[in-house]
N, C-alpha and C positions, 0 to 999 in steps of 0.2 A: 382056771386060773383065779388064784384068789387074792382079791386087794387087802392089803394093811395098811390102814390108815395112819399116819405118822406125825403127832403131833408136838409138839416140846412146849414148854409154858409156862413162864416164868411169872408168879403174882398177878392175875390176870382170872380170878375163879370164874366172873362174871362173861368173860369172853369165849370162857371154854362154854359156857351153860347154851348159850345161844348157838354157837356153832355145834355141839351137838344134837337140838334140838333141830336144827339144819339136819342131819343128819337121817330122826327118826321120818321126817315126812321126802326121805329120797323112795323112788319111785323104782329104785334100781331093783328085780326082785330076785337075787343071788346072794348067798352071803360072802359078808365080809366082815375086820376083825377093827376095833378102833384102839389104836395103843398109844399113851397119852404120857407123857415125859415132863416130869417138874423136876426140873432144871435147879433144884435149889432154892425155891419159894420161899418166904418169909409167912407169905399169904396163899395159902395151897387149893388145890382146886379137887380133892380127893370128896369130901361129903358132896360135890357140886356131882362130880363122877358115878359116885353109888346112888343117887340118883336114875341113871339112864344102865344100868346093871340089866334092871328086866328088860328094856327096849333095847338094846345094840351088845355086840358080841363085843367087851368091853374090858384094857387093864389099863391099869394105873402102875406107874413106876415112879418113884423118887428117887432122886444122888444127889449127890455136892454141886453145886454151880459149875459148870464150865463149856458151856456158851451153846449157842442155837443148831452146830456147826457137829458138833456130839455128843447134841440131846440127839438129835435127830440120825445116829452114827448108833448110839446105847438103844433107839426104840428096833429100828431095822436089823439087829446084831436078837432081839429076842420075840420079832414077829414073828408071826405063822405064815404067811402069804409068801406066794414069788412075786411077786408086784407090790411093789411100797407105792402109796399117795402121800404128799407130807405136804403139809398146811403151814401158814402160820398160825396161832391161835386167834389172832383179830381177824379173822376168813368166815363167811357164811357161807355154805356149800346151796347153792343151786341142785332143787329137787333128779334135776333129769343130766347130774353131771355125772353119777360112775354110770348112767346108760352112754354118755356122750362117748365117753372114754373105753366102754369095752367097745363099741359099736368101731372107734377109730381105731383102735389095736387088732382086733379083727378083723379089719379091712387094708392096715398096714402097718405092721405091727412094728415097734421103735423098744429101744431098750431105756431109752431115754426121753418123756417130752415135758415141755410145760403148757400150762394155760394161760390166757390173758388175765384182766380183773376187770370187776364194771365199778357204779355206784349205787347203793342203795338207794329209792327216793326216803328212805328217814336219815341217813347220813347227814350231817348237820353241813351246813354250808362253806365250811373251811374243808371239811374230809372232799367236798367235789370238789372244789377248789383245787385240791392237791390232784385226786385222781385225774383230771382232765391234763394236770400238767405232765400228769406219767405216763399219760394212753398217747395223748395230742400228739397227729402228725405232725404238728407244728412245734412239738419240742420233743419227742423222740422219734419220731418217725413212725410211729405208732404201734408200734413192737407191742410192748405190754397190754396195747389195746384189740391184737389181736392180727396186726396185719401179715398177709403170708413174706413180705417181698424183702427177704431175706434169705441169703447164701446157706449162714449158719448160726440156726438158733439155740439161742444160751436160756435155757427154765431157769426161771428164777423160783425159789424155792419158798416162797408164800405156795407156792400151785405148781407142785411139782411132782412126774412119775419116774418113776425108778425098778428096774429091776433087778429081780436078786440076783439072778448072775453079774448084773452090770456092777452091782454095790460091794460085792463078795471080789469081782477082778480089781478095782478099783479101791477098794478102800474106804469109799465113804468122802464125809465132805473133812477139808481138811482145817485148820486151826484160825484162819484169817477170815475175819466179818467186819465189815461186809467183804463180798466178795469170795467168799465160799461157794455158791453156787456157779460163778463164771469157772473158777476153780479144777471144780468137779464137769464139768464138761467138755473143758481143755482136755483133760487128763482121760475123761472118756473118747475122745474122737482120739486120742496118741495111743489110744489101745483098738480103735479100729468101731469103737461102737457110734453110733447115728445117734442123735441126736433132733427134733422135731416138733415143731407149734401145732396147740390144737385149736382152732380156732374159736370150736363149739365150746369147750369143755372150759368156761371162766367159771369164778369164783367172787363174790362182791367180797370186798376188798377194806377192811371201816378203816387203817389205817388212824390207829389213835393218839395221832399225833396235833399240835398245837406249832406256829409260825415255829417261832425257837428250837422245837425237838427234830421238824424238818430241814430246819435251816443244819444242823449237827447231820444228819443222817446225810444226804445231800456229799457235803462238805467230805464223809468218810468213804462215802464212791466212789470222789473226784479222789481220794487217795488213795486210796485202794487198785485204780484202776494202772497206772505207771507200775507198781508192782508186779498186777500181774504180767503187763507187759514185758516187765524186764526179766518173768519166769519163762514165758510163751515169746518170745517176738517173732514167732511164724504168726501169732495171730492177732498181731498190733495193725490197727486202721486208722487210716485219716481223720472218720466219723468221732473217735474217742477225746482227740482234740480240739471239736466243736465246743465246747461250751467255754472254753479256753480264751478259744478267735473273739467269743462273740462276747466276751466279756472284757477283752483287752480294746476293743472295736469298740462298744461301748465308750470309755472311757477315752482313747485316742476321738471319737467326735465329740467328747467334750472340749478338749485341748484345741481342736481345731477352731471352736465357735470364737476364740479367743483372736482368730484371723478372720472371725465372721466369714467362717466357712462353717455352712450346716448341712450340707447334703446328706451326711456319713449320719447325722442326729435326724434327718428326717424320717432316714429306709429304716432306724432302732422306730420312730413313733408308728410309722404303718405296719410294724412286726406286731405292736401290744396293739394295736388298733386292731388288728387282725385277729388274735387272741381272744381280743376282749367279746369281740363279735361271736367268733363260734363257739366260744365257751357258755355266751349269754342264749346265742341261740337253743345252743343242746341242754343246755340244763333249764332256757326256759326262766330266769332270774338274770336280774341288774346285776345285784352285789351278786352269784357265784362269780359272773363275769368280770368282776371288778376285782374279787379277792383269786380270780383266774390268776389276774395281770400281776398281781403279787407274788402268788405261788411258782409264778414259771421266772421270776426276777432271781426270788431267791434261792431255785432250781439252779439258771444258771451258774448265776455267783457261787452257793456254795461248790459246787460239782466245779466250777473253771479255775478258782481260785486256790481248791483240795489241788484240783491235778497238778496244778502250776508248782504250788508248794513243796508235792511229793515228787514230780519230775525229775526238778532239778536237785532234790537234796539223795533220791535214787540212781536218775539218769548219768547227774552232772557228777555234783561228788560224789558217788559211788559208794554211799553210807548202807546200811545193812537195814533193812525194811523195820525188823523187830527191836532193833533200839531207837532210832526216830521217830516208830508210830506205834511205841507199844501199847495205847489202845484199842490197833486192830485186829490184837492177834489176841486170844485164850491162851 
C-alpha cells in the first residue's frame, strides 16, 4: 500500500517547512509520497518544497484559489498512491504516525479514518488553551482528543485517511467550508463505506489562530451544521444543539438574577471552574487554565449563535444555504 500525503496550503510557507521537516524524521520504513497543492497563494512555498526534494518523494502543484476541499481533490487526482493521508499545513506529524496508521489498517482495514490532535510544548499559551477547548471531554466529548466512545466517527480533514477507491466513488470533498469533512463522511456512509477513529494516529495541530480568528472559525462551524442537518436529516443528533442550549441557558441564568434566583448561574460557575482546574492540571500552567475558560466560552458562544442563526434561516425560513451564507461556499 502506497501512502500519498495530500497537503493543501495557502500563504503558509513556514508551516509547510515545519511539516515537511517532521516527515523527514518519520520512522516509517516503506515508501510514501508527499503532494503539496498551493491554493492560489500570493506567498508561495515552492522554494521550501525544493529544499526537500532530495529528502522526500515530493511533488508541488500550483492552482487558482478554490478552497481547501477542492485543493485536496486536486491533489488526490494527481497522487500515485492507493491510500491518501490528508493534513492541514499547520500540522506537525509525529515520527511514528505513518507506522501507526499502517499497523491499524493491517489490523482492521477501513476506507476512511480520522485521528486526534494534540499540542506540542512549543505551542503558545493561547494555542494550548484552544487545543484544550477543542479536545477536552468537558467540551467536545473528547472526540478530537481521541475518545472512542462514538458510534459513527466523522474524521476531520486536518488528520484524515481516505482510500483511492472511496475517493473515486464519492467524488471527494464538496464545496462547503467548513463542513466539507462531515459532508464527505456521511456520503461515504451512504455509499456503504465505514469510517473509524485511529486513536494512536495523532498529529500536533498548531491552529494558527488568535481569539478573533477562533471566534470566526467556530461561528462558521455552527452555521454549517444546520445546513448538513438539512441535507442529511437521518444523521441529525441532539448533541449538535448543546452549544446553543448552553448559551441560551447562560443568558437565562443572568435573567433569573433579576428575581434573585442564582442556582442556574452557580451551575455555570461550577462548570467553568472545572474547565479551569482540569486545563491547569493538564497543562501545568495557571495562565493556560484561565485562557481555556476564555476559549471554551468563545467556542460555545461562537458555535451556539452561529447554529441558532443558521437553524432559523435554513430550517424555519427555508432559505437557500448558498444565498444566506455565501462565505461558507467556494
